[in-house]
C-alpha positions as CSV (number, residue, x, y, z in Angstrom):
1,M,126.4,-61.0,-65.7
2,K,130.3,-61.4,-63.8
3,I,133.1,-61.0,-66.2
4,A,134.3,-65.0,-65.2
5,D,131.0,-66.1,-67.2
6,L,132.2,-64.1,-70.6
7,M,135.5,-66.2,-70.4
8,Q,136.5,-69.3,-72.7
9,S,138.7,-71.5,-71.9
10,A,140.1,-74.5,-73.8
11,D,143.6,-76.9,-74.4
12,W,145.7,-74.4,-76.5
13,K,146.9,-77.5,-78.4
14,A,143.3,-77.9,-80.0
15,E,141.9,-74.5,-79.7
16,K,143.7,-71.6,-81.7
17,H,141.7,-69.0,-79.3
18,A,143.2,-69.9,-75.6
19,P,146.3,-68.0,-75.0
20,V,149.6,-69.8,-74.0
21,I,152.0,-69.0,-71.4
22,D,155.3,-70.2,-72.1
23,A,157.3,-70.4,-68.2
24,P,159.6,-72.7,-66.6
25,E,157.4,-74.9,-63.8
26,Q,159.9,-74.2,-60.8
27,V,162.3,-71.1,-60.7
28,K,164.6,-70.0,-57.2
29,A,163.6,-67.4,-56.1
30,G,164.6,-63.6,-57.2
31,E,165.8,-65.1,-60.6
32,K,164.9,-63.0,-63.8
33,I,162.8,-64.9,-65.5
34,A,161.2,-64.3,-69.2
35,V,157.3,-65.5,-69.4
36,E,155.8,-65.2,-73.3
37,V,152.5,-65.5,-73.6
38,S,151.1,-66.1,-77.4
39,V,147.7,-66.9,-78.9
40,G,148.0,-69.6,-82.1
41,K,151.4,-71.2,-81.0
42,E,149.9,-74.9,-82.1
43,I,147.1,-73.5,-84.5
44,A,147.6,-70.7,-86.2
45,H,145.2,-67.2,-85.6
46,P,144.4,-65.8,-88.8
47,N,145.4,-61.8,-87.6
48,T,143.4,-60.5,-90.5
49,T,141.6,-56.5,-90.4
50,E,138.2,-58.9,-90.0
51,H,139.6,-61.2,-87.5
52,N,142.4,-60.7,-85.1
53,I,143.9,-60.7,-81.4
54,R,143.6,-57.2,-79.8
55,W,145.5,-57.9,-77.0
56,I,146.9,-60.7,-74.2
57,K,147.1,-59.8,-70.2
58,L,149.2,-61.6,-68.4
59,Y,148.4,-61.9,-64.7
60,F,150.4,-63.5,-61.2
61,K,148.0,-64.8,-58.2
62,P,150.4,-65.8,-55.6
63,D,149.5,-69.0,-53.8
64,N,149.1,-66.7,-50.6
65,G,147.6,-64.1,-51.6
66,K,143.8,-62.9,-52.0
67,F,144.3,-60.7,-55.3
68,P,146.2,-61.0,-58.7
69,Y,149.2,-58.5,-59.9
70,E,148.6,-57.3,-63.7
71,V,152.3,-58.2,-65.1
72,A,151.9,-56.9,-68.7
73,C,149.3,-56.1,-71.3
74,F,150.4,-56.4,-75.0
75,E,148.2,-54.6,-77.7
76,F,148.2,-55.5,-81.1
77,N,147.1,-52.9,-83.2
78,V,147.6,-53.3,-86.6
79,H,146.2,-56.0,-88.6
80,G,146.7,-55.2,-92.4
81,E,144.2,-52.3,-92.2
82,S,145.1,-49.5,-95.2
83,V,143.1,-46.8,-97.2
84,E,143.3,-48.9,-99.7
85,G,141.0,-51.5,-97.8
86,P,141.1,-54.2,-96.0
87,N,144.0,-56.4,-95.9
88,K,145.6,-54.1,-98.0
89,G,148.3,-52.7,-95.1
90,P,151.9,-52.8,-94.7
91,V,152.0,-53.9,-91.8
92,Y,149.9,-57.4,-89.5
93,T,150.8,-57.5,-85.8
94,E,151.3,-61.1,-84.4
95,P,149.6,-62.3,-80.7
96,F,152.7,-62.7,-78.8
97,G,154.2,-60.9,-76.0
98,K,157.3,-61.3,-73.6
99,A,158.0,-59.6,-69.8
100,V,160.8,-60.3,-68.0
101,L,160.2,-60.6,-63.8
102,K,161.5,-61.8,-60.7
103,L,159.1,-63.8,-58.2
104,L,159.3,-64.5,-54.5
105,T,156.9,-66.6,-54.2
106,S,154.8,-69.7,-55.7
107,G,151.6,-68.9,-57.5
108,T,149.9,-68.9,-60.8
109,F,150.1,-67.3,-64.2
110,V,146.9,-66.2,-65.6
111,A,146.6,-65.1,-69.5
112,T,143.8,-63.3,-70.6
113,A,143.1,-63.2,-74.7
114,Y,140.6,-60.8,-76.4
115,C,139.5,-62.0,-80.4
116,N,137.7,-59.3,-82.0
117,I,134.8,-62.2,-83.1
118,H,135.1,-64.7,-80.7
119,G,135.4,-63.1,-77.2
120,L,137.2,-63.4,-74.1
121,W,139.8,-66.6,-73.3
122,E,141.9,-67.6,-70.5
123,S,144.5,-70.1,-69.4
124,D,146.6,-70.8,-66.4
125,K,150.0,-72.0,-65.2
126,A,151.7,-72.8,-61.8
127,I,155.1,-72.2,-61.4
128,K,156.7,-72.6,-58.0
129,V,159.0,-70.7,-56.5
130,A,162.3,-72.7,-54.7
131,E,164.1,-70.7,-51.9
């Protein structure tokens, strides 16, 4: 079995588990840009003690390269847990992260996310870099 066999994907507008990549479609080479990743943008994901997103990872695969680069990893470690019981804690994290970066070549962002109940999810978004 390969990790690719475990990945699920879907349109994030219809599936609350699919990661969303918010990035420009085109940028200038070397320009500083912000890339946001999230889960539950269109359909909210329950971030409770019992059902939550544990992490989102963002990768960049250059068009002319063989391997991806891991850009960022966002961990979400608290979902209402408490010694008083599930969902009684004072803090809940939301599955959202922001990376600021510069690109020198066109490529594709790939985001992966892990739901403690529904497993691994992925999505991608191409970005063009103009000289």
